[in-house]
Biotite code that builds the C-alpha atoms (Angstrom):
import biotite.structure as struc

atoms = struc.array([
    struc.Atom([1.928, 3.793, -16.761], chain_id="A", res_id=1, res_name="MET", atom_name="CA", element="C"),
    struc.Atom([-0.511, 3.642, -19.789], chain_id="A", res_id=2, res_name="ARG", atom_name="CA", element="C"),
    struc.Atom([-3.621, 3.204, -17.728], chain_id="A", res_id=3, res_name="ASN", atom_name="CA", element="C"),
    struc.Atom([-3.139, 5.961, -15.124], chain_id="A", res_id=4, res_name="PRO", atom_name="CA", element="C"),
    struc.Atom([-1.954, 8.363, -17.722], chain_id="A", res_id=5, res_name="LEU", atom_name="CA", element="C"),
    struc.Atom([-4.893, 7.614, -19.947], chain_id="A", res_id=6, res_name="SER", atom_name="CA", element="C"),
    struc.Atom([-7.185, 8.221, -16.997], chain_id="A", res_id=7, res_name="ALA", atom_name="CA", element="C"),
    struc.Atom([-5.492, 11.477, -16.235], chain_id="A", res_id=8, res_name="PHE", atom_name="CA", element="C"),
    struc.Atom([-5.812, 12.682, -19.936], chain_id="A", res_id=9, res_name="LYS", atom_name="CA", element="C"),
    struc.Atom([-9.540, 11.780, -20.051], chain_id="A", res_id=10, res_name="MET", atom_name="CA", element="C"),
    struc.Atom([-10.283, 13.861, -16.832], chain_id="A", res_id=11, res_name="LEU", atom_name="CA", element="C"),
    struc.Atom([-8.266, 16.684, -17.795], chain_id="A", res_id=12, res_name="THR", atom_name="CA", element="C"),
    struc.Atom([-9.545, 16.807, -21.462], chain_id="A", res_id=13, res_name="THR", atom_name="CA", element="C"),
    struc.Atom([-13.164, 16.375, -20.105], chain_id="A", res_id=14, res_name="GLY", atom_name="CA", element="C"),
    struc.Atom([-12.651, 19.402, -17.739], chain_id="A", res_id=15, res_name="LEU", atom_name="CA", element="C"),
    struc.Atom([-11.123, 21.411, -20.515], chain_id="A", res_id=16, res_name="ARG", atom_name="CA", element="C"),
    struc.Atom([-13.952, 20.806, -22.927], chain_id="A", res_id=17, res_name="GLU", atom_name="CA", element="C"),
    struc.Atom([-16.989, 20.804, -20.620], chain_id="A", res_id=18, res_name="ASN", atom_name="CA", element="C"),
    struc.Atom([-16.288, 23.219, -17.890], chain_id="A", res_id=19, res_name="ALA", atom_name="CA", element="C"),
    struc.Atom([-18.776, 25.632, -18.757], chain_id="A", res_id=20, res_name="GLU", atom_name="CA", element="C"),
    struc.Atom([-21.500, 23.040, -18.910], chain_id="A", res_id=21, res_name="HIS", atom_name="CA", element="C"),
    struc.Atom([-20.717, 21.649, -15.255], chain_id="A", res_id=22, res_name="TYR", atom_name="CA", element="C"),
    struc.Atom([-22.423, 22.874, -12.217], chain_id="A", res_id=23, res_name="SER", atom_name="CA", element="C"),
    struc.Atom([-20.232, 23.772, -9.089], chain_id="A", res_id=24, res_name="THR", atom_name="CA", element="C"),
    struc.Atom([-20.920, 20.574, -7.391], chain_id="A", res_id=25, res_name="ALA", atom_name="CA", element="C"),
    struc.Atom([-20.113, 18.655, -10.626], chain_id="A", res_id=26, res_name="GLU", atom_name="CA", element="C"),
    struc.Atom([-16.716, 20.696, -11.031], chain_id="A", res_id=27, res_name="LEU", atom_name="CA", element="C"),
    struc.Atom([-15.804, 19.821, -7.528], chain_id="A", res_id=28, res_name="HIS", atom_name="CA", element="C"),
    struc.Atom([-16.482, 16.179, -8.242], chain_id="A", res_id=29, res_name="GLU", atom_name="CA", element="C"),
    struc.Atom([-14.310, 16.063, -11.307], chain_id="A", res_id=30, res_name="GLN", atom_name="CA", element="C"),
    struc.Atom([-11.669, 17.950, -9.394], chain_id="A", res_id=31, res_name="LEU", atom_name="CA", element="C"),
    struc.Atom([-11.770, 15.283, -6.651], chain_id="A", res_id=32, res_name="ASP", atom_name="CA", element="C"),
    struc.Atom([-11.242, 12.621, -9.564], chain_id="A", res_id=33, res_name="TYR", atom_name="CA", element="C"),
    struc.Atom([-8.410, 14.608, -10.932], chain_id="A", res_id=34, res_name="LEU", atom_name="CA", element="C"),
    struc.Atom([-6.844, 14.629, -7.506], chain_id="A", res_id=35, res_name="GLY", atom_name="CA", element="C"),
    struc.Atom([-7.114, 10.937, -6.934], chain_id="A", res_id=36, res_name="GLU", atom_name="CA", element="C"),
    struc.Atom([-5.710, 10.442, -10.479], chain_id="A", res_id=37, res_name="SER", atom_name="CA", element="C"),
    struc.Atom([-2.717, 12.795, -9.669], chain_id="A", res_id=38, res_name="THR", atom_name="CA", element="C"),
    struc.Atom([-2.088, 10.792, -6.467], chain_id="A", res_id=39, res_name="GLN", atom_name="CA", element="C"),
    struc.Atom([-2.115, 7.547, -8.137], chain_id="A", res_id=40, res_name="GLN", atom_name="CA", element="C"),
    struc.Atom([0.282, 8.807, -10.760], chain_id="A", res_id=41, res_name="LEU", atom_name="CA", element="C"),
    struc.Atom([2.552, 10.162, -8.264], chain_id="A", res_id=42, res_name="SER", atom_name="CA", element="C"),
    struc.Atom([2.490, 6.737, -6.171], chain_id="A", res_id=43, res_name="GLU", atom_name="CA", element="C"),
    struc.Atom([3.377, 4.910, -9.400], chain_id="A", res_id=44, res_name="LEU", atom_name="CA", element="C"),
    struc.Atom([6.238, 7.251, -10.284], chain_id="A", res_id=45, res_name="LEU", atom_name="CA", element="C"),
    struc.Atom([7.755, 6.837, -6.868], chain_id="A", res_id=46, res_name="GLN", atom_name="CA", element="C"),
    struc.Atom([7.298, 3.244, -7.001], chain_id="A", res_id=47, res_name="ASN", atom_name="CA", element="C"),
    struc.Atom([8.998, 3.067, -10.477], chain_id="A", res_id=48, res_name="LEU", atom_name="CA", element="C"),
    struc.Atom([11.896, 5.029, -9.155], chain_id="A", res_id=49, res_name="LEU", atom_name="CA", element="C"),
    struc.Atom([12.428, 2.947, -6.220], chain_id="A", res_id=50, res_name="GLN", atom_name="CA", element="C"),
    struc.Atom([12.327, -0.137, -8.265], chain_id="A", res_id=51, res_name="TRP", atom_name="CA", element="C"),
    struc.Atom([14.814, 1.185, -10.854], chain_id="A", res_id=52, res_name="ALA", atom_name="CA", element="C"),
    struc.Atom([17.097, 2.041, -7.903], chain_id="A", res_id=53, res_name="LEU", atom_name="CA", element="C"),
    struc.Atom([16.974, -1.460, -6.631], chain_id="A", res_id=54, res_name="SER", atom_name="CA", element="C"),
    struc.Atom([17.628, -3.058, -10.025], chain_id="A", res_id=55, res_name="GLN", atom_name="CA", element="C"),
    struc.Atom([20.705, -1.057, -10.651], chain_id="A", res_id=56, res_name="THR", atom_name="CA", element="C"),
    struc.Atom([22.120, -1.829, -7.215], chain_id="A", res_id=57, res_name="LYS", atom_name="CA", element="C"),
    struc.Atom([21.993, 2.014, -6.312], chain_id="A", res_id=58, res_name="SER", atom_name="CA", element="C"),
    struc.Atom([19.720, 1.686, -3.338], chain_id="A", res_id=59, res_name="LEU", atom_name="CA", element="C"),
    struc.Atom([21.320, 1.799, -0.061], chain_id="A", res_id=60, res_name="ALA", atom_name="CA", element="C"),
    struc.Atom([20.054, -0.334, 2.718], chain_id="A", res_id=61, res_name="ILE", atom_name="CA", element="C"),
    struc.Atom([21.173, 1.556, 6.041], chain_id="A", res_id=62, res_name="ASN", atom_name="CA", element="C"),
    struc.Atom([19.710, -0.616, 9.212], chain_id="A", res_id=63, res_name="THR", atom_name="CA", element="C"),
    struc.Atom([19.072, 0.966, 12.428], chain_id="A", res_id=64, res_name="GLN", atom_name="CA", element="C"),
    struc.Atom([16.709, 0.601, 15.321], chain_id="A", res_id=65, res_name="THR", atom_name="CA", element="C"),
    struc.Atom([13.197, 1.506, 14.262], chain_id="A", res_id=66, res_name="LEU", atom_name="CA", element="C"),
    struc.Atom([10.094, 1.619, 16.209], chain_id="A", res_id=67, res_name="ASP", atom_name="CA", element="C"),
    struc.Atom([7.487, 0.209, 13.781], chain_id="A", res_id=68, res_name="LEU", atom_name="CA", element="C"),
    struc.Atom([4.486, 1.417, 15.795], chain_id="A", res_id=69, res_name="SER", atom_name="CA", element="C"),
    struc.Atom([5.650, 4.994, 15.294], chain_id="A", res_id=70, res_name="GLU", atom_name="CA", element="C"),
    struc.Atom([6.249, 4.295, 11.735], chain_id="A", res_id=71, res_name="LEU", atom_name="CA", element="C"),
    struc.Atom([2.834, 2.795, 11.195], chain_id="A", res_id=72, res_name="LEU", atom_name="CA", element="C"),
    struc.Atom([1.028, 5.965, 13.030], chain_id="A", res_id=73, res_name="LYS", atom_name="CA", element="C"),
    struc.Atom([2.833, 8.302, 10.709], chain_id="A", res_id=74, res_name="ARG", atom_name="CA", element="C"),
    struc.Atom([1.574, 6.370, 7.507], chain_id="A", res_id=75, res_name="ASN", atom_name="CA", element="C"),
    struc.Atom([-1.966, 6.191, 9.007], chain_id="A", res_id=76, res_name="ILE", atom_name="CA", element="C"),
    struc.Atom([-1.921, 9.705, 8.963], chain_id="A", res_id=77, res_name="GLN", atom_name="CA", element="C"),
    struc.Atom([-1.248, 9.863, 5.390], chain_id="A", res_id=78, res_name="LEU", atom_name="CA", element="C"),
    struc.Atom([-4.254, 7.743, 4.216], chain_id="A", res_id=79, res_name="ILE", atom_name="CA", element="C"),
    struc.Atom([-6.801, 9.779, 6.559], chain_id="A", res_id=80, res_name="GLN", atom_name="CA", element="C"),
    struc.Atom([-8.303, 11.544, 3.538], chain_id="A", res_id=81, res_name="SER", atom_name="CA", element="C"),
    struc.Atom([-8.791, 8.397, 1.685], chain_id="A", res_id=82, res_name="ALA", atom_name="CA", element="C"),
    struc.Atom([-10.124, 6.467, 4.710], chain_id="A", res_id=83, res_name="VAL", atom_name="CA", element="C"),
    struc.Atom([-12.697, 9.363, 5.587], chain_id="A", res_id=84, res_name="GLN", atom_name="CA", element="C"),
    struc.Atom([-13.862, 9.348, 2.078], chain_id="A", res_id=85, res_name="ASN", atom_name="CA", element="C"),
    struc.Atom([-14.599, 5.627, 2.234], chain_id="A", res_id=86, res_name="LYS", atom_name="CA", element="C"),
    struc.Atom([-15.786, 5.557, 5.970], chain_id="A", res_id=87, res_name="ASN", atom_name="CA", element="C"),
    struc.Atom([-13.225, 3.060, 6.959], chain_id="A", res_id=88, res_name="ILE", atom_name="CA", element="C"),
    struc.Atom([-12.434, 2.308, 10.523], chain_id="A", res_id=89, res_name="GLN", atom_name="CA", element="C"),
    struc.Atom([-8.616, 1.789, 11.065], chain_id="A", res_id=90, res_name="VAL", atom_name="CA", element="C"),
    struc.Atom([-7.921, 0.048, 14.330], chain_id="A", res_id=91, res_name="ASN", atom_name="CA", element="C"),
    struc.Atom([-4.205, -0.383, 15.558], chain_id="A", res_id=92, res_name="MET", atom_name="CA", element="C"),
    struc.Atom([-3.577, -2.874, 18.331], chain_id="A", res_id=93, res_name="SER", atom_name="CA", element="C"),
    struc.Atom([0.301, -3.413, 18.743], chain_id="A", res_id=94, res_name="THR", atom_name="CA", element="C"),
    struc.Atom([2.634, -3.458, 21.583], chain_id="A", res_id=95, res_name="ASP", atom_name="CA", element="C"),
    struc.Atom([3.592, 0.046, 22.751], chain_id="A", res_id=96, res_name="THR", atom_name="CA", element="C"),
    struc.Atom([6.997, -0.070, 20.998], chain_id="A", res_id=97, res_name="GLN", atom_name="CA", element="C"),
    struc.Atom([7.924, -2.425, 17.998], chain_id="A", res_id=98, res_name="LEU", atom_name="CA", element="C"),
    struc.Atom([11.563, -2.151, 17.765], chain_id="A", res_id=99, res_name="TYR", atom_name="CA", element="C"),
    struc.Atom([13.064, -3.638, 14.575], chain_id="A", res_id=100, res_name="ALA", atom_name="CA", element="C"),
    struc.Atom([16.499, -3.684, 12.872], chain_id="A", res_id=101, res_name="HIS", atom_name="CA", element="C"),
    struc.Atom([15.709, -2.449, 9.445], chain_id="A", res_id=102, res_name="ALA", atom_name="CA", element="C"),
    struc.Atom([16.132, 0.503, 7.075], chain_id="A", res_id=103, res_name="ASP", atom_name="CA", element="C"),
    struc.Atom([13.933, 3.448, 7.635], chain_id="A", res_id=104, res_name="LEU", atom_name="CA", element="C"),
    struc.Atom([13.177, 4.453, 3.849], chain_id="A", res_id=105, res_name="ALA", atom_name="CA", element="C"),
    struc.Atom([12.419, 1.065, 2.411], chain_id="A", res_id=106, res_name="THR", atom_name="CA", element="C"),
    struc.Atom([10.063, -0.123, 5.425], chain_id="A", res_id=107, res_name="ILE", atom_name="CA", element="C"),
    struc.Atom([8.444, 3.305, 5.368], chain_id="A", res_id=108, res_name="ASP", atom_name="CA", element="C"),
    struc.Atom([7.728, 2.446, 1.588], chain_id="A", res_id=109, res_name="LEU", atom_name="CA", element="C"),
    struc.Atom([6.489, -1.067, 2.456], chain_id="A", res_id=110, res_name="VAL", atom_name="CA", element="C"),
    struc.Atom([4.026, 0.528, 5.034], chain_id="A", res_id=111, res_name="PHE", atom_name="CA", element="C"),
    struc.Atom([2.761, 3.041, 2.868], chain_id="A", res_id=112, res_name="ARG", atom_name="CA", element="C"),
    struc.Atom([2.133, 0.590, -0.029], chain_id="A", res_id=113, res_name="ASN", atom_name="CA", element="C"),
    struc.Atom([0.379, -1.981, 2.128], chain_id="A", res_id=114, res_name="LEU", atom_name="CA", element="C"),
    struc.Atom([-1.834, 0.655, 3.815], chain_id="A", res_id=115, res_name="LEU", atom_name="CA", element="C"),
    struc.Atom([-2.951, 2.275, 0.397], chain_id="A", res_id=116, res_name="ALA", atom_name="CA", element="C"),
    struc.Atom([-3.800, -1.158, -0.913], chain_id="A", res_id=117, res_name="ASN", atom_name="CA", element="C"),
    struc.Atom([-5.893, -1.977, 2.188], chain_id="A", res_id=118, res_name="ALA", atom_name="CA", element="C"),
    struc.Atom([-7.856, 1.259, 1.887], chain_id="A", res_id=119, res_name="VAL", atom_name="CA", element="C"),
    struc.Atom([-8.125, 0.752, -1.834], chain_id="A", res_id=120, res_name="LYS", atom_name="CA", element="C"),
    struc.Atom([-9.635, -2.735, -1.823], chain_id="A", res_id=121, res_name="PHE", atom_name="CA", element="C"),
    struc.Atom([-11.609, -2.328, 1.345], chain_id="A", res_id=122, res_name="THR", atom_name="CA", element="C"),
    struc.Atom([-15.400, -1.756, 0.807], chain_id="A", res_id=123, res_name="HIS", atom_name="CA", element="C"),
    struc.Atom([-16.921, 1.444, 2.052], chain_id="A", res_id=124, res_name="PRO", atom_name="CA", element="C"),
    struc.Atom([-17.868, 1.153, 5.528], chain_id="A", res_id=125, res_name="ASP", atom_name="CA", element="C"),
    struc.Atom([-15.240, -1.430, 6.334], chain_id="A", res_id=126, res_name="GLY", atom_name="CA", element="C"),
    struc.Atom([-12.389, -1.684, 8.556], chain_id="A", res_id=127, res_name="ALA", atom_name="CA", element="C"),
    struc.Atom([-8.660, -2.299, 8.376], chain_id="A", res_id=128, res_name="ILE", atom_name="CA", element="C"),
    struc.Atom([-7.111, -3.823, 11.604], chain_id="A", res_id=129, res_name="HIS", atom_name="CA", element="C"),
    struc.Atom([-3.181, -3.607, 12.207], chain_id="A", res_id=130, res_name="ILE", atom_name="CA", element="C"),
    struc.Atom([-1.627, -5.842, 14.849], chain_id="A", res_id=131, res_name="TYR", atom_name="CA", element="C"),
    struc.Atom([2.109, -6.037, 16.112], chain_id="A", res_id=132, res_name="GLY", atom_name="CA", element="C"),
    struc.Atom([3.804, -8.487, 18.027], chain_id="A", res_id=133, res_name="SER", atom_name="CA", element="C"),
    struc.Atom([7.340, -10.202, 18.634], chain_id="A", res_id=134, res_name="TYR", atom_name="CA", element="C"),
    struc.Atom([8.554, -14.006, 18.388], chain_id="A", res_id=135, res_name="ASP", atom_name="CA", element="C"),
    struc.Atom([11.918, -15.141, 19.434], chain_id="A", res_id=136, res_name="GLU", atom_name="CA", element="C"),
    struc.Atom([13.758, -13.684, 16.269], chain_id="A", res_id=137, res_name="GLN", atom_name="CA", element="C"),
    struc.Atom([11.248, -11.141, 14.651], chain_id="A", res_id=138, res_name="PHE", atom_name="CA", element="C"),
    struc.Atom([8.979, -8.332, 15.022], chain_id="A", res_id=139, res_name="VAL", atom_name="CA", element="C"),
    struc.Atom([5.560, -8.895, 13.240], chain_id="A", res_id=140, res_name="LYS", atom_name="CA", element="C"),
    struc.Atom([3.021, -6.507, 11.707], chain_id="A", res_id=141, res_name="VAL", atom_name="CA", element="C"),
    struc.Atom([-0.153, -7.661, 10.177], chain_id="A", res_id=142, res_name="SER", atom_name="CA", element="C"),
    struc.Atom([-2.431, -5.721, 8.255], chain_id="A", res_id=143, res_name="ILE", atom_name="CA", element="C"),
    struc.Atom([-5.912, -7.037, 7.785], chain_id="A", res_id=144, res_name="HIS", atom_name="CA", element="C"),
    struc.Atom([-8.447, -5.499, 5.563], chain_id="A", res_id=145, res_name="ASP", atom_name="CA", element="C"),
    struc.Atom([-12.156, -6.377, 4.967], chain_id="A", res_id=146, res_name="THR", atom_name="CA", element="C"),
    struc.Atom([-11.776, -6.134, 1.267], chain_id="A", res_id=147, res_name="GLY", atom_name="CA", element="C"),
    struc.Atom([-12.287, -8.112, -1.848], chain_id="A", res_id=148, res_name="ILE", atom_name="CA", element="C"),
    struc.Atom([-9.959, -10.786, -1.147], chain_id="A", res_id=149, res_name="GLY", atom_name="CA", element="C"),
    struc.Atom([-7.892, -13.310, -3.655], chain_id="A", res_id=150, res_name="MET", atom_name="CA", element="C"),
    struc.Atom([-8.000, -16.945, -4.305], chain_id="A", res_id=151, res_name="SER", atom_name="CA", element="C"),
    struc.Atom([-4.703, -19.091, -3.703], chain_id="A", res_id=152, res_name="THR", atom_name="CA", element="C"),
    struc.Atom([-3.686, -18.887, -7.368], chain_id="A", res_id=153, res_name="HIS", atom_name="CA", element="C"),
    struc.Atom([-4.007, -15.132, -7.385], chain_id="A", res_id=154, res_name="GLU", atom_name="CA", element="C"),
    struc.Atom([-1.951, -15.005, -4.206], chain_id="A", res_id=155, res_name="GLN", atom_name="CA", element="C"),
    struc.Atom([0.839, -16.941, -5.878], chain_id="A", res_id=156, res_name="LYS", atom_name="CA", element="C"),
    struc.Atom([1.006, -14.075, -8.682], chain_id="A", res_id=157, res_name="MET", atom_name="CA", element="C"),
    struc.Atom([1.250, -11.160, -6.399], chain_id="A", res_id=158, res_name="LEU", atom_name="CA", element="C"),
    struc.Atom([5.054, -10.796, -6.016], chain_id="A", res_id=159, res_name="PHE", atom_name="CA", element="C"),
    struc.Atom([5.877, -11.938, -9.574], chain_id="A", res_id=160, res_name="ASP", atom_name="CA", element="C"),
    struc.Atom([6.716, -8.995, -11.995], chain_id="A", res_id=161, res_name="ILE", atom_name="CA", element="C"),
    struc.Atom([6.199, -11.298, -14.926], chain_id="A", res_id=162, res_name="THR", atom_name="CA", element="C"),
    struc.Atom([2.405, -11.637, -13.983], chain_id="A", res_id=163, res_name="LYS", atom_name="CA", element="C"),
    struc.Atom([-0.436, -9.571, -15.280], chain_id="A", res_id=164, res_name="ASP", atom_name="CA", element="C"),
    struc.Atom([-1.811, -7.588, -12.363], chain_id="A", res_id=165, res_name="PRO", atom_name="CA", element="C"),
    struc.Atom([-4.965, -7.222, -14.278], chain_id="A", res_id=166, res_name="SER", atom_name="CA", element="C"),
    struc.Atom([-5.891, -10.803, -13.716], chain_id="A", res_id=167, res_name="LYS", atom_name="CA", element="C"),
    struc.Atom([-5.591, -10.540, -9.945], chain_id="A", res_id=168, res_name="ILE", atom_name="CA", element="C"),
    struc.Atom([-9.038, -9.846, -8.252], chain_id="A", res_id=169, res_name="GLY", atom_name="CA", element="C"),
    struc.Atom([-12.104, -8.226, -9.569], chain_id="A", res_id=170, res_name="HIS", atom_name="CA", element="C"),
    struc.Atom([-11.936, -4.780, -8.340], chain_id="A", res_id=171, res_name="SER", atom_name="CA", element="C"),
    struc.Atom([-12.188, -1.885, -10.687], chain_id="A", res_id=172, res_name="PRO", atom_name="CA", element="C"),
    struc.Atom([-9.283, -0.070, -8.603], chain_id="A", res_id=173, res_name="ASN", atom_name="CA", element="C"),
    struc.Atom([-6.440, -2.336, -9.858], chain_id="A", res_id=174, res_name="LYS", atom_name="CA", element="C"),
    struc.Atom([-3.046, -0.915, -10.013], chain_id="A", res_id=175, res_name="GLY", atom_name="CA", element="C"),
    struc.Atom([0.241, -1.771, -11.601], chain_id="A", res_id=176, res_name="SER", atom_name="CA", element="C"),
    struc.Atom([1.007, -4.229, -9.086], chain_id="A", res_id=177, res_name="GLY", atom_name="CA", element="C"),
    struc.Atom([4.419, -2.943, -8.772], chain_id="A", res_id=178, res_name="LEU", atom_name="CA", element="C"),
    struc.Atom([3.875, -1.597, -5.021], chain_id="A", res_id=179, res_name="GLY", atom_name="CA", element="C"),
    struc.Atom([3.730, -5.199, -3.675], chain_id="A", res_id=180, res_name="LEU", atom_name="CA", element="C"),
    struc.Atom([6.673, -6.592, -5.633], chain_id="A", res_id=181, res_name="ILE", atom_name="CA", element="C"),
    struc.Atom([8.666, -3.665, -3.990], chain_id="A", res_id=182, res_name="LEU", atom_name="CA", element="C"),
    struc.Atom([7.459, -4.628, -0.593], chain_id="A", res_id=183, res_name="CYS", atom_name="CA", element="C"),
    struc.Atom([8.548, -8.198, -1.381], chain_id="A", res_id=184, res_name="HIS", atom_name="CA", element="C"),
    struc.Atom([12.014, -7.028, -2.559], chain_id="A", res_id=185, res_name="GLU", atom_name="CA", element="C"),
    struc.Atom([12.475, -4.308, 0.185], chain_id="A", res_id=186, res_name="PHE", atom_name="CA", element="C"),
    struc.Atom([11.558, -6.863, 2.913], chain_id="A", res_id=187, res_name="ILE", atom_name="CA", element="C"),
    struc.Atom([14.125, -9.469, 1.589], chain_id="A", res_id=188, res_name="LYS", atom_name="CA", element="C"),
    struc.Atom([16.701, -6.719, 1.617], chain_id="A", res_id=189, res_name="LYS", atom_name="CA", element="C"),
    struc.Atom([15.862, -6.191, 5.187], chain_id="A", res_id=190, res_name="ASN", atom_name="CA", element="C"),
    struc.Atom([16.319, -9.832, 6.031], chain_id="A", res_id=191, res_name="GLN", atom_name="CA", element="C"),
    struc.Atom([12.693, -10.217, 6.393], chain_id="A", res_id=192, res_name="GLY", atom_name="CA", element="C"),
    struc.Atom([9.600, -12.031, 5.073], chain_id="A", res_id=193, res_name="MET", atom_name="CA", element="C"),
    struc.Atom([6.192, -11.146, 3.770], chain_id="A", res_id=194, res_name="ILE", atom_name="CA", element="C"),
    struc.Atom([3.151, -13.511, 3.843], chain_id="A", res_id=195, res_name="HIS", atom_name="CA", element="C"),
    struc.Atom([-0.318, -13.190, 2.599], chain_id="A", res_id=196, res_name="VAL", atom_name="CA", element="C"),
    struc.Atom([-3.489, -14.959, 3.797], chain_id="A", res_id=197, res_name="ASP", atom_name="CA", element="C"),
    struc.Atom([-6.627, -14.242, 1.829], chain_id="A", res_id=198, res_name="SER", atom_name="CA", element="C"),
    struc.Atom([-10.009, -15.786, 0.444], chain_id="A", res_id=199, res_name="ALA", atom_name="CA", element="C"),
    struc.Atom([-12.386, -14.313, -2.195], chain_id="A", res_id=200, res_name="PRO", atom_name="CA", element="C"),
    struc.Atom([-14.706, -11.850, -0.455], chain_id="A", res_id=201, res_name="ASP", atom_name="CA", element="C"),
    struc.Atom([-13.091, -12.413, 3.015], chain_id="A", res_id=202, res_name="LYS", atom_name="CA", element="C"),
    struc.Atom([-10.429, -9.847, 2.873], chain_id="A", res_id=203, res_name="GLY", atom_name="CA", element="C"),
    struc.Atom([-6.511, -10.156, 2.989], chain_id="A", res_id=204, res_name="SER", atom_name="CA", element="C"),
    struc.Atom([-4.015, -10.102, 5.874], chain_id="A", res_id=205, res_name="VAL", atom_name="CA", element="C"),
    struc.Atom([-0.436, -9.118, 4.842], chain_id="A", res_id=206, res_name="PHE", atom_name="CA", element="C"),
    struc.Atom([2.159, -10.102, 7.459], chain_id="A", res_id=207, res_name="THR", atom_name="CA", element="C"),
    struc.Atom([5.608, -8.754, 7.564], chain_id="A", res_id=208, res_name="ILE", atom_name="CA", element="C"),
    struc.Atom([8.308, -10.183, 9.786], chain_id="A", res_id=209, res_name="SER", atom_name="CA", element="C"),
    struc.Atom([11.494, -8.120, 10.225], chain_id="A", res_id=210, res_name="LEU", atom_name="CA", element="C"),
    struc.Atom([14.674, -8.822, 12.599], chain_id="A", res_id=211, res_name="PRO", atom_name="CA", element="C"),
    struc.Atom([14.096, -7.887, 16.150], chain_id="A", res_id=212, res_name="LYS", atom_name="CA", element="C"),
    struc.Atom([16.191, -5.087, 17.423], chain_id="A", res_id=213, res_name="SER", atom_name="CA", element="C"),
    struc.Atom([18.496, -5.571, 20.722], chain_id="A", res_id=214, res_name="ASN", atom_name="CA", element="C"),
    struc.Atom([16.030, -2.932, 22.078], chain_id="A", res_id=215, res_name="GLN", atom_name="CA", element="C"),
    struc.Atom([12.958, -5.170, 21.771], chain_id="A", res_id=216, res_name="ALA", atom_name="CA", element="C"),
    struc.Atom([11.595, -6.390, 25.068], chain_id="A", res_id=217, res_name="ALA", atom_name="CA", element="C"),
])
């Protein structure tokens, strides 16, 4: 938590000490930065809590029939502000309903983290494409961004909590890496899989596979 807390402290200190010297426009800009920093801290704390629960075996997995397309739409709404700020196009192409047998809370967090990362690492004026489909056993969702991408070596570090996330990629917007580790762990708890396909400057595709519900077509 050191880096996001340090950024938050610097922003609040700067506002307190220099507020009278800022124009109205500059104040709004600083408040926007403060809002982004607050959101990052909130997401990190939520991920830390979920990770702690998973490590203490206190996290309950209650599987049910989920319509993943509706869950995706709900999470897309949550990122609309960030999407609009970067002028990113979000395109969703799925079957009308994607029925999976999974736990609502954990898969909701998986989608939230994957979509937030897609926005974070996609260049301004870029695009995010979301695809959904079925195979014989699984329902699959792929989130494809047009961002910075990663090398094969960096991809191998993504889901390992012992690795330093600051060594992955070259974006100034790097996070703790905990969100992707949670995605990997939560998908495993739902008897699913996660796969990443990426290349530097070519974007990334994260694909999750979850057990298909009996309601699936």
